[in-house]
Structures are given as C-alpha cells and as structure tokens.
C-alpha positions in Angstrom: -58.0 73.0 -77.5 -58.2 73.2 -81.3 -58.4 70.3 -83.6 -57.8 70.6 -87.3 -58.9 68.4 -90.1 -56.1 66.2 -91.3 -57.5 66.4 -94.8 -58.2 70.1 -95.5 -56.7 71.8 -92.4 -60.0 73.5 -91.4 -61.1 73.8 -87.8 -62.9 70.7 -86.5 -65.3 70.0 -83.7 -64.9 67.3 -81.1 -68.2 65.5 -81.1 -67.4 62.8 -78.5 -64.6 61.9 -76.1 -64.0 58.3 -75.2 -61.7 58.5 -72.1 -59.7 55.2 -72.0 -57.7 56.2 -68.9 -56.6 59.4 -67.0 -53.8 59.9 -69.5 -55.4 58.7 -72.8 -58.6 59.6 -74.7 -60.0 59.1 -78.2 -61.5 62.2 -79.7 -64.3 61.7 -82.3 -64.1 64.8 -84.6 -65.8 66.2 -87.6 -64.5 68.9 -90.0 -66.1 72.3 -89.8 -66.0 72.7 -93.6 -69.3 71.4 -95.0 -67.6 70.8 -98.4 -65.0 68.5 -96.8 -67.3 66.7 -94.2 -64.4 64.5 -93.0 -65.1 62.5 -89.7 -62.1 61.1 -87.9 -60.7 60.0 -84.5 -57.7 61.7 -82.9 -55.8 60.5 -79.9 -55.1 62.6 -76.9 -52.4 61.3 -74.5 -50.2 62.4 -71.6 -46.6 62.9 -72.7 -44.4 64.0 -69.8 -44.2 66.1 -66.7 -42.7 69.6 -66.8 -43.2 70.4 -63.2 -44.3 67.8 -60.6 -47.6 68.1 -58.8 -47.7 70.1 -55.6 -49.9 67.4 -54.1 -47.9 64.8 -52.3 -49.0 61.2 -52.1 -49.9 61.6 -48.4 -52.2 64.6 -49.3 -53.9 62.5 -52.0 -54.3 59.6 -49.6 -56.0 61.9 -47.1 -58.4 63.2 -49.7 -59.2 59.6 -50.8 -59.9 58.7 -47.1 -62.2 61.7 -46.7 -64.3 60.5 -49.6 -64.9 57.0 -48.1 -68.0 56.2 -46.2 -67.5 55.8 -42.4 -67.9 52.0 -42.6 -65.3 51.8 -45.4 -62.9 54.0 -43.3 -63.3 51.8 -40.3 -62.7 48.6 -42.4 -59.5 50.2 -43.8 -58.3 51.2 -40.4 -58.7 47.5 -39.3 -56.8 46.3 -42.3 -54.0 48.8 -41.7 -53.7 47.9 -38.0 -53.0 44.3 -39.0 -49.9 45.3 -41.0 
C-alpha cells in the first residue's frame, strides 16, 4: 500500500499502525522528502464487500471451537446443551 504526503505529494512511510478494530486503523506516517518532513496520521477503514467470504459462519465457528482449550470446549458444550 502506498501513502502519499498530503502536503507535497511525495511517497511517505508508515511508521506505526494503531489498529482500532478489524475494519479500522490509524496509520502514523512521515513524508519521505527530507525537505518537507511532514508527519501525519491517516485512517484506513473497511468500506464495503465486493464478493462475500467463502467461509460460512459454521466454518468460522468450527475454527473457533478448534482453538479453544479442552476445558473451555467442554464448558461450552454444557452451556449449549442447556439451550
């Protein structure tokens, strides 16, 4: 991804990324032109979907369950059986 300085238009470097959520981040940038030296923050955000994910919600749930510790899985099974 390329970021350009809003002051002089030169290429800029992303120095730090502060991820706020899965769909939003603040990018701390500095201009690559030493004569400009501009430091700034840009925002990166999710806009919209062009093609839906191939992963279904059930596939994602299975992957989450696989990542749980055995005790956590057992506890979740007990909670689900009471529904």
